[in-house]
Phi, psi and omega in degrees: 000325179295319179296319180298320179298314180297322181294319180291325180288328179080186184288327187265003185068036186294160182281036178273350182292141177259160180298324182294332184276348182286152180293340179254034181302142180093344178277148179285140182256112181271144178294158179297143183299328182293334181264002180285121182300319181296318181293322180295317179297319179296322180294321178295318179296322182288338182278350179292139181283122178262115180277123180299145180298325180297326179292319179297315180297319180297316179297318179297319180294316179298316179298320179295318179296317179299318180296317180296315180297318180296318178295317181296325184274319189252336186297318179301317179293320178295320179295318179297323179291317182293330180275006176251095183303324180296319180293319179296315182289329175294320177296318179297319179293326181287326180240065189300310184283313184299316183298321180288321177296319179297315181296316178297318179298317178297319180294321177298314179299320180298320180290320179296315176269082194296344179285348177277138180288143182267341185300318179301323180291319178295320177296318178297323179296313179294323182292316186276327188241358180086175186297307188291305183290323178299317177296317180297320179294320178295320178294321178296317178296321179297322179294317179295311182295320180297322178296314179298318181295314183302309183288330175295316179292322176299328181278314187250352173063219185295338178299319179289317181298321180294344177290335186244340187228147176286156180300331181298327177294319178296318179295325183295324183253014181298333181297336181295327184292332186258002184278152172283159182053051184302320181300313182293316181296318179297320178296316180298317180296322178295322183287341181286121178297142177098343177284150184285090185299318183294318177297316181298329177295317175295316183298325181300329178293343179271353183265183180275002182296140178278162186301312181301323180293314179298318180299316180294316182292312184290340179269298185281343175292343177275354189305312180300318180294317181294316184297318179299324179287314183290327177297313180298315182291319179295321178294319178296317179295330178275358180084008179268078187291331177298314178295324179296316179295318179299318180296319179295315179297317179299321178296318178298318179296319179296323179295316179296313179297326179297325177298315177294320180295320179297317180297322179294317179297318180297315179299317181294319182289326180285336184291000000 
């Protein structure tokens, strides 16, 4: 049998040998372990680095302690500096270009990361730069961010929107896509205080609206919301606390009224 096996294999050990001619004929031939899909998948799963839970907890505790120490050490001084309008404006005057670029950059990031609230940035704009310039800087940031969002959504569609918003948000405003006079309805919804402006900016990229229209709506449609914040902050920075309180109360009333106005617009558009 050994001679027959050698004869079938030939001089080069060619693959001419048959299973019957092998000395272990009748035995099952298992594939190499390295080529077994199950074994390869198991090996890949086993090669993943497993971070111990204790390490995660330790890192979280250390981060919390660092944050508490930093707040305890620096927050009082930062608060004292922020509540001094003269000091803030002196810093702005000393770093005229940089301070404005930083504020616009922060505002752009806030609009892009729509889950971040925009009111603190608007308040900071009004406090540091006053009503007119603070409003203008917020509008400039809104224009830059809206442009980036529009073309990003045009390129990646719902995949990009889904990174920041739940499907329920898309379903809630889906009626806008099918309404007549979409430009007018979208502008009215933007002008209503309390509506999610950042989400609507992403949503507008999914509609048939052209870029110039979206840019105008997403920029100037924020004007009522921005003005109420910058008015309150500018009045507070000037020491006119009565005007600041009136502006805050007015903003609250507008938000409540905006909720009713939005429902009325939605009912009318669906009809």
